[in-house]
C-alpha positions as CSV (number, residue, x, y, z in Angstrom):
1,X,0.1,-0.3,0.2
2,X,0.9,3.7,-0.4
3,X,1.0,4.1,3.5
4,X,4.2,1.5,3.4
5,X,6.6,3.4,0.5
6,X,9.5,3.7,1.6
7,X,11.4,6.5,-0.5
8,X,14.8,6.0,-2.7
9,X,15.3,9.7,-1.6
10,X,17.3,10.6,1.2
11,X,16.7,13.2,3.0
12,X,20.1,15.1,3.4
13,X,20.7,18.3,2.5
14,X,20.9,18.5,-1.6
15,X,17.7,17.1,-1.8
16,X,15.7,19.0,0.7
17,X,16.8,21.6,-1.2
18,X,16.3,20.0,-4.5
19,X,12.8,19.5,-2.6
20,X,12.4,23.2,-1.5
21,X,12.9,24.4,-5.4
22,X,10.1,21.8,-6.6
23,X,8.1,23.8,-3.8
24,X,8.2,26.7,-5.2
25,X,8.6,25.9,-8.3
26,X,5.3,24.2,-8.6
27,X,3.0,26.9,-7.1
28,X,3.4,24.6,-3.6
29,X,4.6,27.9,-1.2
30,X,1.0,29.5,-2.8
31,X,-1.2,27.6,-1.1
32,X,0.9,26.0,1.6
33,X,3.0,29.0,2.5
34,X,6.4,29.9,2.8
35,X,8.4,29.0,6.2
36,X,7.9,31.0,8.5
37,X,4.4,31.7,7.7
38,X,1.5,29.6,8.7
39,X,-1.7,29.6,6.2
40,X,-2.1,31.5,3.2
41,X,-4.5,34.3,2.0
42,X,-5.4,31.2,-0.6
43,X,-6.0,28.7,2.6
44,X,-8.2,30.7,3.6
45,X,-10.5,31.4,0.5
46,X,-10.8,27.8,-0.4
47,X,-12.8,24.5,1.5
48,X,-11.7,22.8,2.7
49,X,-8.9,24.5,3.4
50,X,-5.5,24.2,2.6
51,X,-3.0,23.1,5.2
52,X,0.6,24.9,5.9
53,X,3.5,22.9,5.8
54,X,6.1,24.2,6.8
55,X,6.9,25.4,10.4
56,X,5.0,27.0,12.3
57,X,2.2,24.6,11.3
58,X,2.9,20.9,12.0
59,X,2.3,19.7,8.5
60,X,2.4,16.1,7.8
61,X,5.7,15.6,9.8
62,X,3.7,12.8,11.8
63,X,2.0,11.2,8.2
64,X,3.5,8.4,6.7
65,X,5.9,9.5,3.5
66,X,4.3,7.3,1.0
67,X,0.9,8.6,2.3
68,X,2.6,12.0,1.5
69,X,4.2,11.0,-1.7
70,X,0.7,8.9,-3.2
71,X,-1.1,12.6,-2.5
72,X,1.7,14.7,-4.1
73,X,1.5,12.0,-6.9
74,X,-2.1,12.1,-7.3
75,X,-3.6,15.1,-5.7
76,X,-7.1,15.5,-3.8
77,X,-10.3,14.8,-5.0
78,X,-13.0,17.5,-4.4
79,X,-10.3,19.9,-2.8
80,X,-8.0,22.3,-4.7
81,X,-4.8,19.7,-4.8
82,X,-4.0,18.8,-8.5
83,X,-1.7,15.8,-8.9
84,X,1.5,16.5,-10.0
85,X,2.7,12.8,-11.6
86,X,2.5,13.5,-14.8
87,X,4.3,17.2,-13.9
88,X,6.9,15.8,-11.8
89,X,9.8,12.8,-12.2
90,X,9.4,10.4,-9.8
91,X,12.7,11.6,-8.3
92,X,11.3,14.6,-7.5
93,X,7.7,13.7,-6.6
94,X,10.6,12.0,-3.7
95,X,12.8,15.2,-2.8
96,X,9.1,17.1,-1.5
97,X,7.8,14.6,0.1
98,X,11.0,14.5,2.2
99,X,11.1,17.8,2.0
100,X,7.7,17.9,3.6
101,X,8.1,14.6,5.9
102,X,11.2,16.5,7.8
103,X,9.7,20.2,7.3
104,X,10.2,20.7,11.4
105,X,14.2,19.9,10.9
106,X,15.5,21.2,7.8
107,X,18.8,23.1,8.1
108,X,19.1,26.6,8.2
109,X,20.1,26.5,4.0
110,X,16.4,24.8,2.9
111,X,15.1,26.8,5.6
112,X,16.2,30.5,4.1
113,X,15.6,28.8,1.2
114,X,11.6,28.3,1.6
115,X,11.3,32.4,3.0
116,X,9.2,34.2,1.5
117,X,11.2,36.8,-0.7
């Protein structure tokens, strides 16, 4: 099952930075927020509300990594969450998944990359 899927990508600084790039370049940041921001204005206009995924929010740090990967790849029906499975490579899907899995313990370089410019 998706819940039991293991990531082929390690959560090292290079992969987390790559995940941060995916997060920024594919619009994730516009809905799910930048580092230190919390809920976005867009999130509050949508129903169901879009969860902030970076600190200070808890995001999906305690969800099984395979479950987060599945959501990024397939989207969530009847919500604003699109599927990225045809837009991103599997490596990119896992990089952004690892970023979200480790959002509460990101190195300073990655935190900086995810702050609002």
